[in-house]
N, C-alpha and C positions, 0 to 999 in steps of 0.2 A: 628681175626676181631677186630677193636677197634672203638667205636661207640663214637663221642663228641656230646654230646647232650648241645646246649645252648638255655638257659631258659629264657633269658631276661637279667633284669627287661625291662619292657616299658621304652622308652625316655633316652635310653643310647647308640644310635648309630644304634640299631639292623637291622632296615630297611636299613640304608648305607651299614651295613655289608653283610647282605644278598644280598642285590643287588651286592654287588662285588662278592660273591661266586658264583651266579648264573653266571654273565656274565663270569667268569674265571672257570666256570666248566670242559672245555676240556684243559685247562692250568693246573689246579688242579688236573686232571685224569693221566697227566705225574709224577706227584710227589707220584703217588698213593694215592690219595686222591679224595674219591668221593661225591659230594654235593648231599645231597636227597631232592627233592622236587618234587611235581605233576606237571605234564603238564601245561605250561601257567603259572605258580605261581613260585614267589622267595624266598618262605618261606613253611613251612608246617602248617600253622595256621590252614588252612580248616580242614586237618587231625585230630588237635588237637581240633577244635569243634565239629567233629563228635565223636570222641573220648569221650568228655564230657556227650553228648547225649547218652552213651552206645554204641559207636561204636569201641569197642577194638578190633573186627575181622578187621575192617576198617584199624585201624592202624597196626595193626598185619601184615595184607598183603603188607601195604605199605612198611613197614621195611624189610620183607621177600624180596619183590621184589627188594629193594634197594641191601640187601646183595647178592643175585645172581646176580644182575647187578655188584657190586664192585667185587665181585670172578670172573666174566668172565673177568673183566680189569684189574686183577693183583693189584687191589689196597687193601690198609692194612687199609686205615681210613675211615669211612664214618662220614660227619657232615649233623647233621639235625637241624635245627635252628628254633626255634617258640617262642617268648615273649610272649606268651598266656599260655605258661606252667606256669610261674609264677604266683603264686596265681589265679591260672585258674578258680577256683569256683566262687571267685569275679569278675573277670573280665569279663569272658564269660556268667555270668549269668545280665551283665549290670548293676552291682553295686547294686543290689536289697540288701534292708536294712532288709528284714524280719527275715532272719537268724542270730543269734547271732556269734561272734568270734568263741567261741568254737566249734558251730555247723559247720561252715564254714572249720576250721581247722580239724575237723573229717572227713568232706568230703573230704577235700585238700589231708589228709593220704590215704584214701582209693583209690582214682584215682592214687596217686605215686605209691600204692603198685600193682594196676592194669597194670599200664603202666610198670613198673619193670618186672611184670611176663608175660608180652606180647614180650620182648626182650630174643631170645635164651640165652641160659645159657652160652656157647661159646664165645657169643660176651663180650669182655672190654669194660665196661662204663666209660666215664668220663663226668661227670656233670658240665657245666661251667654257672656261671652267673655273669653278671655285675650289680653292685650298684651306687647310687651316692647320695648325701647328703639328707635325705629324704624331707626337706621342699624343695628342688628344683626339686625333684621327684613328691612332690604332686602338686606343682603349674603348671610345665610341663604337667602330666596326666590330671592335668582340663584341661588347654587349649586344649589338644587334644581330649579331648573327649565332651567339648561344640561345638567344631570344627567338630568333626566327629562320632565317634562310638555310644556313649549312650544317646544323642539328650539331654544332662543334662540342667536343667532350672533353678537349685539353684545356690548360689553363693560358693566360695572356703569354709567357713567353713561348709556347707551343706555337701560339697562332702569329706571335713575332717571326718565328723561324720559317715559317710559310709564307706568309704574305711580304716578307722583307721588301723585296725589289717595288712592292706598290707604295711605300713612303718613300721614294727616291722620284717625287714629283718633276724634277728635271729630267731624267730619262725619258720616263714616259709623253710628258708633253713635248720635248724636243720631237719625237716621233710624229705627232699631229702637225707641229711645225714645218718638219721637213717634208712632209706630205701635201698639206693645206698651202704654206707659205706663209712668213712670218708675220704679215700684215694682216693675214686672217684670222689669226690667233693671238686672244689675250686671257691672261688670268687674274683672277681676284683673289685678294684675302678675305676668308670668311669673318677671321674677326674684326676687321676694320668696318665690314658690310654690316655689323652688328649695331642696333640692335632689330635692324628690319632689313633682311636681305631681300624681301620683296621690293621694296622702296629702293633699296640699292639698284635691284636689276631694273627697275623701270626708269630710275633716272639715268643711269650711266651705259647702258646697253639700250634701251629703248627709247630713251630721250622723252620720257612722257611721265606725265604726274598721276599718281595711282589715287587721288584722292575721290575721284568721282568712280571708283570699282569697288565693287563689293569684297571685303575683307574677312576672311573666318578667322575669327580670333581663338581658334583651336589648336593645342598644339598634337602634333602628329607622330609617330613613332616613338612614344613614351617609354620611357627605360622600365624595365623591371627593378624590384627592389631587389638588394644585393644577394639577401638570404633565398629570394626566390628563384633567383636566377643562377645561384649556383646550386640550388636542387634541382632546377631544370637542364642543368649542365650535366650532372652526373646521371640522370635520365635520359638524354639524349640518345645515350649509345642502343637503347630500347624501344626508341620510338620510330615507326615508319616514316620514311621520307615523304609519302604521300600525304600523311597526315599531318603534317607540321605546321599547316596554317591553323588547322582546328585545334591542334596542342597549343598555339600562340593565343587563341583567344580565349583558352581554357583559363590558362596561366594569367592574361590579364584580369579576369574575374577574380583567382585567387589572391593575387595581389592585393586586391581592393580590401580583401577580408582580413590581412595581417594585421595583427596588432605591434605596433612600435617596429614598421618595417626600416630597417638598415639602408642607410643613404650613402655609404662609403661606396666610391666608383672609381676610387684610384687603385688601378691593378698594379701599376708600377710602384717600386720602390722611388725614393727621391734619387738613389744612386744609379737605377736601372734607367731612369727619367734622364739623365744628365750624362749617361753613356751613349745613349740612342740619340740624343740631340746633338752631342759632339762627332758622333760620326757622321751624321746626315749633314751637319754645316757646311761644308764645302757643297754639297750639290744644292743645299739652300741659298746659298749665295750665287751660285750661277742663275740660280732659278729668280732671284731677286735683280739680277742685272741684266739677263736677258729679255725677261718677260715686265719688267718695271714695276715689280712686286714691293709693297713697303715691308718691313721686317714682322715678323710675328712676335707676339710679347714675349718678352725676356722670362727666362727661367733663374730664379735666383735658389741654387742648392742648398746655401744655409738656412734659409728662411723655410725652404720645404722640409729640410731635417725636424725643423726647430716645431712644426705644426703636423706633420706626417703622423697618423695612427693606422697601423697596418689592421685589415681585416682579420678579425680574430676566428673566422671559420664559421660553418653551418652548426651549431648546437643541436644536440636531442632533441630539446624541447623545441625548438623552432622547426626542425625536420619534421618533429611530430605532428605541429600546428600545420604546417603547408600541407602534408600529406592529408591530413583529416579534410581540409579545405577542398584539395585537389579531388578527391575522391567525391566529395557532395557535388561539385561544380560538374564533373564530368558524368554523374550519373543523372544530369537533367534531361529531360525527355528530347529536347532539340539537339545536344549535341549526341545522345544516341542514335536518333534516328539520321543525323548527318553521318556518323561513322559509319553506320551501317549502309547506306547510300553509297558511300565512298568505298567500302570493301566488296560492295556488291559489283560496282563497277570495275574495279581491279581485277576481281576474280573473273567476271565475263572477259576482260581482256586477255587473260591468260588462256582461259579454258575454250573461249569461243572467238578466238582473233576476227573471224569475219564479220563480226558484229562490232568492231572498234569503229567503223564508219558511223555507224548509228552513235554511238558514244562522242563522236568527235563533232557529227552535228548538232547535238544538245548542247555540248560547249561553245559551239561558235553562236548557235543561234539564240542562246540567252536562257534556254529552257532549265539548264543546269543552275544559272545564278538565281531565277525564278523560285527552283526547287529550296536552292540554300535560305535564299531570303524567308520562305517560308518555315522552315526549321527554326529558324533564328527567332522567330515570334515565341518559341516555346523556352526560348533562354534567358 
């Protein structure tokens, strides 16, 4: 049995790839391929999150269950995909800056070793990672995490200072190579895989033509316009972490209502970009050499200086427009019902902890998902 472990990175088309694999799970099975994900999920990010919190047995059970399923169906390959596996300590800890890079990398190695130990010895492992030019990765990751996950409130330089080690692909991927073996690890350049990363994955990883499969021509993880993102960044400080997903959906609707949205997503100045790439160049060169990776697109400082237009900041007029639409959207009955349900559940956990099992059952059984789907009809 062969296990293909797709570990990311973030912002390299992972969600689109996972949704493709999930939507075509039945068709892939006819090719002897089993796509592994929990029920009602299109990746196994939740399993990785549990694994970080000492959920090794949950990970092992998930893997063994899918191994049995693959063997029953006569499959020869299992695909498991979670972009949270790359730099999992830094990412899943919401970019906490308390630990040094050395401490984070030591913990990362320990987790990867535990993960490898949870995989049965007879399974042939192949670890795959897509990477993109580090400055673009930084900006895209910053945008995503202001928009959704970690409720960031700082600017891109603050964010860079926190996740600096994540941009050193060579250091992180060398750990995977040391643990799984050099022949078991491969790295592909995101830019070289464009315009169709799914096709690149199918051809170069699976050796399969995807023309017979269903392809969703939908963009996922759409960026917010710059003004809405800036407004949300300032408000993140006052947003409850438990309501971050609800807030993300509200802002997505707000973004569609804004007139003349600003699309300037260059968070680094040309000189900041050049300095970052220059500092990372030795690591990138080692990555290219040791993992046979093509060079990233070149950056021309003079050309960038000539065309760069700095973001002017959020004007008072635009702030008022965003605030008007935010208040209108979040007052919709569906969002109000959902917020009340979430706060009631949170209050129950705090004041009546013995009922936590009931809430966990509702989450695991799909009842919570059905309730949220019901409230979404009012949105």
